[in-house]
N, C-alpha and C positions, 0 to 999 in steps of 0.2 A: 529369423535370430531376433535376439530383443534380451536386454537386460534383465535380469530374473530380481537382483535386488543391488545392493551399492554397489559391488566390485563384480560381480560373475555375469558372463553372456552364455544366454543359452540358446543351443542349435537344436532346433526340431525338424524331424521330417516333415517337409507339408504333407506328403502323401500319407506315409501311414500314421501321423501325430502323435509321433513317438522323441522321446530326446535322446539326442545320439551324441550328446555329449555337451562339460559344464564347462567352459573358461574362465579362469581366476579374475580377470576383467575385462575390459573393451578398447583396447588398446589397437591401433591399424597394424603393429606389429604383430600380435598375437592372433587375432583373428584372422588375417592374412595368411600367417602361417600354417596354422589349421587347414585353411581351405588350399594351399598350395601342396598339402600331405595327401590330403583327401580328393584326387581328381575325379574328377566328371558331376562337378555340382553344375548341373543345367540353369536351376532358375534361384534367384536369393529374393527372397520375400522381408521387407525390414522396413523400418519405421524411417524418415528421411534425416537420420545421423550422418555426417558427413564423413566420420569415422567408419560408420559400415560400409558407407557406397565408396569409398577408398579404399579400405581391407577386401570388399567384392571384387574391386577393379584391379588390382595386384594377385590375389590369391587365386582368382578363377576368372580370368578375362571374357574366357568365351561366354559366362551364365549371364542370363536375361536378369536387371534385375526388375521388380515390382514393389511399389511404394503399398505397404499395406494399408486397406482402406479405413481402418478403424482409427487407424494414425490421421490419415487425411480429415477424416469427419471431424474428428477433436478439434484439431487446427483451425476447422472452417470453425467450429462452434467458438472457439474462442475469441475468433475474428470479428464473428457477431455479438458476443458480447463484448466489447469493445466498441461497436458501433452503437448499440443501446446505452452504453455510461455514456458515452458523447451527447446523446438525448433524452436523458433519465427525467430531466425539468418537464419534459413533453409526456410524459406517460402519464400523468393522472387524468381523469377529467374534467376538463373546465367546469365552472359553475353556470348552471343553465340560465341563460336569461329571461326575463319573461314575456310570454307570447305578444303578440299586436292588438291579440282579441280580448288578452285575461282584463278583468276589472282592475282596476286599482286600491290598491289596499287602503281602507277604511279605518282608522285604528279608533278604538273608542274612547270615550271622553275621559281622565282619569276621575274615577270615583272611589270613596272611601270602602273599604272591605266591608263588609257584613257581618256583624256578630253572628258567630258560628253559636248557636244556642246549645245544640245538641252533640258537639263534636262527634259527626259519622260521618260519613262517605256520601248519605244524601243533602249535608249541605253544599259540598263539592258539585255533586252533580246538578242541583238548584242552580249554582253561580254559572259552570259552564253553558247551561243552557240558556240562561238569560244571555249570555257572551256571546255566544252562537246565533241568536236569532235577532240581537242587536246589529249583528254584522251581514244576515240578511234584511233586514230593513234599510239596510244604509245601499245593498243590489251587490254584495261579493259573494261571489263563489266559494263550493264547498272546498276547492285545492286552497284559497287565499286562506280561507277562514283557518282551516287546517296548517296554514305554515304561521300564522299568527297568534296562534293560539298555542301552539305546540302539540295538538292532536293529531291523532290516523285519523284519515278521511274518511273510514268505518263510520268511528267513533263519533265526526261533526254530521255523518248522513244519518244516523239514530235521532242524534237530539235536533236536526234540521225536522226531521218528519214527527217529532212528537209536541203534540200542540202544547201541552201542560206536563212539567218536570216530575209530577206524578204520575205518569202512564210509565215513569222508568225504574218507579222507585214500589216494586211490588215485592210480595211474600217475603221473606226473610231480611228484605233488607228497610223494613219499618215495622214500628211498635213493638217490638220485642228485645227488653233488657236483656244484658248479656256481661257475665264477667270481665269479657273484655272492653267495654265499652269506654272506661275510663282510660285505656292504651291506646283508643284506636286513631284521636287525634297525631298522637306519634306516631303509629303506623301508618297514616296516611302522609304524612310531611316524606316519611324514610323513604315509600313508595314513590311519587312525586321524586323525589330524589336520584330515583336510578336502585334503590335497593330492594330487590324483588327475591330476596331469598329468604322464607320462611323461616329456615333455622336461625339464621342470624338475628333477624327481627324479633323472635322467641325470643333469644339469649338478652337482649337489648330490655327488652320489656322486663323479663326474670328478675334484672339487677335494677327495676324500678318497684318491683313489689307485686308481677303480676303473680297474680296464685293457681292459674287455671294449667291445662296441659296443654303441649307443644300442639296437638293437633286441632283447638281451634283457631289458632294462628295459620296453621295450614289452611284450613276454611275459609278462612276471613283473607287472605292472600291471594287466596283462588278465585274469588269473589272479584277484587281487584282487577285481577289480570281481565277478566271476562268482561270486566265493564270499561277499562281502559288499557284496550290492547296498545301495545306499544310499537312504535314506529319498527319499520326493519333495519336494520342495521346498516347502515353504511357501506358500500361495499369496497372491500380492502382496495387499496390503491395496490396496484400491479409491481412488483420489484424487477429490479435489472435479470432476477434469476429465471422471474415467471415469464417474461418476455423472451427473452434467449430460448429457455425451451418453448414454447409455442412458437417461434419462428424455425426452429427447426425439427421441431415433430412433423409427422405424415398429417397433412390437413383431415384426413379420414379418422384419423384418430385422437381428435381433439374433440371435447368435449365441448357444447353449443354454448354454454355460457361462456368459456374463454374464447371462443372461434370468435364470437360477438365482441369481445373487450379489445382483441389483436386487431379485427377489422378496423373499430375506429381509433385506435392508434396506429393503424398504418393510413387512415383517413387524414389525420393531422399530421403524420410525419412520413412525408415523401422519401428522405433518404431508408426509414427503415422499410417501405413499402420497395424500395428499390432492392434492398436487402434482401427480405424473404423472396421476391423472384429471383435471385442469382442463388441463391440458397436452393431453392425446389429444383431450378434447373442444373446446379450440382449434384443435385441427390438422384435427379431421373439418368445422369451420365452415368453414375455409380452404379446404381441398380440394374439399367439396362444395359452397362459394358461396353458404353459408347465413347470410350475415353481419346477417340480420333476426331472428335468433337471438342475437345477442352481447348485448344487454339482460340475456337471462336468464342466461348465460356472467357476465357481470361480477357480478349479484346473488350470484350461486353464490360467485364467489371473495370478495365482501364477507362474506359469512354465514362462512367456514373462516377469516378474521383471517390469513392468513398475511403477513407484513407485506410482503414483495420483491413478491407476485401480486396485494396492492393497491395499491401505489405504481404498479404496470404499469397495474392496471385504471383509476386514477384517472387516468393520463395518456389512455389512449385516451378517456374520456370527454370530455376537453376539447379533442378532434380528433372526434367520434363520427362526422359525416355522413360523412367522408371514410374513415372505417376500415370503417364497414359497407360504402360504396361499393367500400371496395379488397376487401374479403372477400366481393361479391358479383357485380362485375364481372369481364371476363376480362383487362382492362389489367394490365399489368405494366410496370415500368422495368428489368427485368432486362438489356435491350440496352444499358443506360448503362454497366454494370460492364462490359461487354467494352471499349466505348469509352474508361471511363477505364485502361485498361490499355494503347490504344494511345497515348491523351494522355501517358502518365506517358514512355512510350517514346519520344515526339518531343521531351518536352521535356529527357530528359538527352542526346539527341544535340544539344540546341542549348544545352546547359548552359553560360552563361556569354557567348553568344554573341550573341544575340537577343533583343527583348523577345517583349510578348502579340501583339501585330500580326502578326508571321511566325509563330508560335504559330497563333495562330486561322487562319489561311490555311492552313497547310500541315494543319491538323485540318481543315477544311474539305472541301480536296481529298483526303486522302486518304480521306473518307468517300464 
């Protein structure tokens, strides 16, 4: 049994998965009266609503109550989310500390910027080549140089391997006049600022009088991308929802990248590591129908003193027999969720034009 929408209770035969009735509300009196009028109910699969539990005990006292596994897992996931929220400040990866063997950063002495005689990308290549080799002379490593100059490590390596910057300026890069030349300083500056969209750059220089075609701009921007590959974007900070999903998902179904991020977080936050262990143990109990071990699981949770999980475990103790049965038997109220969607669809079709009696007839006929 489950509520189909705001005011109705759906009663489904868990053997045939068919709707047997639709009640106008979910009060104890209504549900218990229906059960008393239909003797022979042996198993009541339900969520852990106190009203459904009491109605079942009054209307079908001999029936076995089995808590629905979907709702149990949903409640556990909510407890996990609350635990993650309590430790959200520890989720991001802390900034790395410099290694003991890494050479110190040797900044270049301040020098006036050289005059750019041509306004082309070749000037920047020569400037950065000189800066890289100045760092190398001081004994700095490639990683340090890349961080100091804001360049990709592969770019720094190319500069370091070139004894003369002219080795990097071959073919189309030198000696060829172009209609784009007067506008390349602007393109270089905007590219360095992070604007790499060729269409947007074309529109900007077109407003400044560029008479050429967009394709020329696209080729030049492509050259910029090849010569100055951008650093990989920083890894997105994991959100509370991300971490909750990773903890409650089967480890074998977790992508390698997410599994590594989760491992790093669990290494930093012992409370989340303990939570993950309890969640996976509960999943084994549920999937393998080992409800008899639930008390041991609850005792382990209480020993770790994780507030949200303790609250969840205390709720299980209040309806222990139904929870143990739900984790031991194969009964499930999963079919109810599909019927709920059908009922909502029917209700929308009838909105403002009919009452509960017609809705009930349509639900039973559709079933």
